[in-house]
Structure formats: structure tokens, C-alpha cells
C-alpha positions as CSV (number, residue, x, y, z in Angstrom):
1,M,97.9,-10.7,60.7
2,K,94.7,-9.2,61.7
3,K,95.1,-6.2,59.2
4,N,96.1,-8.4,56.4
5,L,93.3,-10.0,56.5
6,I,90.9,-7.3,56.6
7,F,92.8,-5.8,53.4
8,I,92.6,-9.6,51.4
9,L,88.8,-9.7,52.6
10,I,88.6,-6.1,50.8
11,V,90.5,-7.0,47.9
12,I,87.9,-9.7,47.4
13,F,85.0,-7.4,48.0
14,S,85.9,-4.9,45.2
15,A,86.9,-7.0,43.0
16,A,83.0,-9.1,43.5
17,L,82.0,-5.9,43.1
18,I,83.5,-4.3,39.7
19,H,82.6,-8.2,38.0
20,A,78.6,-7.3,39.6
21,M,78.8,-4.5,37.5
22,D,80.6,-5.7,34.8
23,Y,77.7,-8.2,34.3
24,E,75.1,-5.4,35.2
25,C,76.1,-3.8,32.2
26,K,76.9,-6.6,30.2
27,Q,73.1,-7.5,30.8
28,E,71.7,-4.3,29.6
29,L,73.7,-4.0,26.2
30,E,72.7,-7.5,25.4
31,G,69.3,-7.0,26.1
32,K,69.2,-3.9,24.2
33,F,70.8,-5.2,21.3
34,A,69.4,-8.7,21.0
35,K,68.7,-10.9,18.0
36,D,66.2,-9.4,15.8
37,K,66.4,-5.8,16.9
38,I,67.1,-3.1,14.2
39,L,69.6,-1.0,13.2
40,V,69.6,1.5,10.6
41,L,72.5,2.8,9.6
42,K,74.0,6.5,9.8
43,I,76.5,6.8,7.8
44,G,77.5,5.4,4.3
45,G,79.9,3.9,2.2
46,I,80.5,0.8,4.3
47,P,81.6,-2.5,2.3
48,T,79.3,-5.4,2.9
49,M,79.4,-8.9,1.8
50,V,76.8,-11.5,0.2
51,E,75.8,-13.6,3.6
52,K,76.6,-16.7,1.4
53,L,79.5,-17.1,-0.7
54,P,79.5,-19.1,-4.0
55,G,81.9,-21.9,-5.1
56,N,82.9,-22.8,-0.9
57,F,80.1,-24.8,0.3
58,G,77.5,-22.0,1.2
59,T,80.0,-21.0,4.3
60,K,78.5,-18.3,5.9
61,T,80.6,-15.3,5.5
62,Y,80.6,-11.2,7.2
63,T,82.9,-8.2,6.0
64,W,84.1,-7.6,9.1
65,I,84.3,-3.7,10.1
66,V,86.3,-2.5,12.9
67,I,85.5,0.7,14.5
68,K,88.4,2.4,16.7
69,E,87.6,3.9,19.4
70,N,87.8,7.4,17.9
71,G,85.3,6.5,16.1
72,D,87.1,5.5,12.8
73,W,87.1,1.9,10.9
74,K,88.5,-0.1,8.5
75,V,87.6,-3.2,6.6
76,K,89.6,-5.9,8.0
77,S,88.2,-8.4,5.8
78,F,89.8,-10.6,2.9
79,L,87.7,-8.0,0.5
80,G,90.0,-5.6,1.6
81,E,88.9,-2.1,1.0
82,K,87.6,-2.1,-2.4
83,S,84.0,-1.9,-2.8
84,D,81.5,-0.2,-5.2
85,S,77.8,0.4,-5.9
86,T,77.0,-3.4,-5.5
87,N,78.2,-4.1,-2.1
88,V,78.3,-0.7,-0.4
89,L,75.8,-0.2,2.6
90,E,74.5,3.5,2.5
91,E,73.1,5.8,5.1
92,K,69.9,4.2,6.4
93,E,70.0,0.9,5.8
94,V,67.8,-1.3,7.5
95,L,70.1,-3.9,9.7
96,K,68.8,-7.1,11.2
97,I,71.1,-8.0,14.8
98,T,71.9,-11.7,14.2
99,K,74.2,-11.8,17.2
100,F,75.5,-9.6,20.2
101,E,78.5,-10.4,22.3
102,V,79.9,-8.1,25.0
103,G,83.7,-8.3,25.6
104,K,86.7,-7.5,27.6
105,K,88.1,-4.9,24.7
106,S,85.2,-4.9,22.2
107,V,81.7,-4.6,21.3
108,K,80.6,-7.0,18.8
109,I,77.7,-7.2,16.4
110,W,76.7,-9.2,13.6
111,T,74.0,-7.8,11.1
112,S,72.3,-8.7,8.1
113,T,69.9,-7.4,5.7
114,D,66.8,-8.4,3.1
115,R,68.2,-6.0,0.3
116,A,69.1,-8.2,-2.7
117,L,72.7,-8.4,-3.8
118,T,74.2,-9.6,-7.2
119,Y,78.2,-9.1,-7.1
120,D,80.7,-8.4,-9.6
121,A,84.1,-9.8,-8.2
122,A,86.0,-9.0,-11.6
123,G,89.5,-7.5,-10.9
124,R,89.4,-8.0,-7.0
125,E,92.6,-9.9,-6.3
126,S,91.0,-11.5,-3.1
127,W,87.8,-13.2,-4.3
128,I,87.7,-16.9,-4.0
129,G,84.4,-17.3,-5.6
130,S,83.0,-16.9,-9.3
131,T,83.5,-13.5,-11.0
132,K,79.8,-13.1,-10.9
133,A,77.2,-14.8,-8.5
134,K,74.0,-13.9,-6.8
135,G,74.2,-14.2,-3.0
136,A,71.8,-15.3,-0.6
137,E,69.8,-11.9,-1.0
138,K,71.0,-10.8,2.2
139,H,74.1,-8.4,3.0
140,A,76.0,-9.6,5.7
141,N,78.4,-7.6,8.0
142,Y,80.8,-8.0,11.3
143,W,81.0,-4.5,13.6
144,D,83.7,-4.9,15.8
145,F,84.0,-1.6,18.4
146,D,87.1,-1.2,20.3
147,M,86.9,-0.4,23.7
148,P,89.3,1.3,26.2
149,K,90.1,-0.8,29.4
150,D,87.5,-1.4,31.9
151,Y,84.3,1.0,30.0
152,D,81.3,0.9,31.1
153,C,77.9,0.6,29.5
154,Q,77.2,4.5,28.1
155,T,80.9,4.0,26.6
156,A,79.4,1.2,24.5
157,L,76.1,2.9,23.8
158,K,78.0,6.4,22.6
159,A,80.3,4.5,20.4
160,I,77.8,2.4,18.8
161,E,75.0,5.5,18.6
162,K,77.5,7.4,16.5
163,Y,76.8,4.5,13.5
164,F,73.4,3.3,14.5
165,D,69.8,3.8,15.4
166,L,68.0,1.0,17.2
167,Y,64.5,0.4,17.0
168,D,62.7,-2.8,18.5
169,S,61.4,-4.2,15.6
170,K,60.4,-2.6,12.0
171,D,56.8,-2.2,13.1
172,A,59.1,0.8,15.6
173,L,61.0,1.6,12.9
174,N,58.0,2.9,10.5
175,E,56.5,4.0,13.4
176,A,59.4,6.7,13.8
177,K,59.6,7.3,10.1
178,E,56.2,9.1,9.9
179,I,56.3,12.7,10.6
180,K,53.7,14.3,13.2
181,V,52.2,17.6,13.9
182,G,54.9,18.9,16.5
183,M,57.9,17.7,15.4
184,T,61.3,20.0,15.6
185,V,63.5,20.6,11.9
186,E,66.0,18.2,13.6
187,E,63.7,15.5,13.7
188,V,61.7,16.0,10.4
189,E,65.7,16.0,9.2
190,K,66.5,13.0,11.0
191,I,63.8,10.8,9.0
192,L,63.4,12.8,5.6
193,G,66.8,14.2,5.4
194,K,67.7,17.1,4.1
195,P,65.3,18.7,2.2
196,E,65.1,19.4,-1.4
197,K,64.2,23.3,-1.3
198,K,63.9,25.2,2.1
199,A,61.9,28.1,2.5
200,D,62.8,30.4,5.0
201,M,60.1,33.0,6.7
202,G,61.4,34.1,9.5
203,D,58.9,32.2,11.9
204,K,57.8,30.0,9.2
205,I,59.8,27.4,7.3
206,V,58.8,25.4,4.4
207,F,60.3,22.0,3.5
208,K,60.3,20.6,0.1
209,Y,60.8,17.0,-0.6
210,E,60.1,14.8,-3.4
211,D,56.5,14.1,-2.7
212,T,56.5,16.2,0.6
213,I,55.7,19.6,1.9
214,V,56.2,19.9,5.7
215,T,55.8,23.8,7.0
216,F,57.1,24.7,10.6
217,V,56.2,27.6,12.9
218,D,58.6,28.5,15.2
219,G,60.4,25.5,14.8
220,K,57.9,22.9,15.0
221,V,55.8,21.1,12.5
222,T,52.4,22.7,11.8
223,N,51.4,21.0,8.3
224,I,51.9,18.3,6.3
225,E,51.3,18.2,2.7
226,F,51.5,14.8,0.3
227,R,51.8,15.5,-3.7
């Protein structure tokens, strides 16, 4: 009887500990991805939707993007996988978090942008509004990251960071965009992208962009010129 009681207490204690760990992880993630924080998209070609559809009483809607455990994404909304240049999010798109939710099997992020969108739905079988309409000047996407059983914070962060860079505010994003002396080649490319032209002179490398020339010596920025 005593052994059974001890076993039951151990099970209860272990369950309580796991719950506490899950709660702590949940709190950490919710704090990190709080409403109004800024995400910058790392990949392009993601379908998006106007935040409010025309012709259906202004109902709020989102393009639902499901990201599998292997990192692949798929559109699950009524838009299907059809998209064109007027309703696609590109690499480096700036998104604002509107809602974040930690579930047992997934992490969900709702986002919107301030970029205006004129939507042309001609030829789309699934469209439920008019063929041409200007939205509420925002894109809205719902990102649903599939998670393995009993996932932890690092697993969730790794999955999200494959798609986004996170910033506390637009001011923090703008500060991060500034090229500074001492930055590495990787840091500059993360901000400005690949250069239009590149001159490699051994220990000295010069990157030429449309309006900027960046010089590296021994892999670090030593000079920045604006044209």
C-alpha cells in the first residue's frame, strides 16, 4: 500500500512539473511574440489576403499558411495555392503581430501589414467577393506552425526563425537596417541582400549596391559610401 502511494505521488509530482515547464515555455513564447512586435519575412512567394473581404459585411479574414515540421508550407485557405504579384508577400516584407497562440500541437501567429492591396480575383473559382476591390489597406495572414508532441521553446523558436526575424518595434527594425563599421559580410547581406556587383581583392572586398558602396577588410566593414 505504501509503495503504491509513493508511486502515485511520484506520478502526480512529475505531471505537475511537466505542466509547470510547459507553462513557463508558453509564457516565454507569448512574451517574445507579443502583439505589435515586428516580423520580417525571410522567404518570398507567400500568398496573402486583404484583411477585410468586399461584399461580405467586412468580415475579417486571413490567408491560412500551414508550416509542417520539416519547414514546408502550404496554403489551406479558400484561396488555394493560386497567387499573383498583387497578393504575394515577398522576402523582407514587414509584418506586425496581431495575435499569438501556443497550442498543444502547434504555434499560431496572426499578422498584418500596412501595405495597400488592390485585389484582382478574375478567374478565381473560390472568390466570394467582387472581381476587383481595394481592401482595408492591409494584408492579413495566419501562420500555423505544426509542432511535434511535447515540443519545447527552442523547437518552436527554430521553426519560426526559419521564416521570420523578430524585432521589438519598427524603431528597432530601422536601427537594425543601419550598416555600421565593424559589421561582417553576413550581417551586411542580411540587411541589404546580395550586392549588385562585388570586387574581391584578397583581404579587401567591395560590395556595390544601387546607392551604397561597402568596403570590407579582413571580413569587417571599414568604409561606407552613399551615392
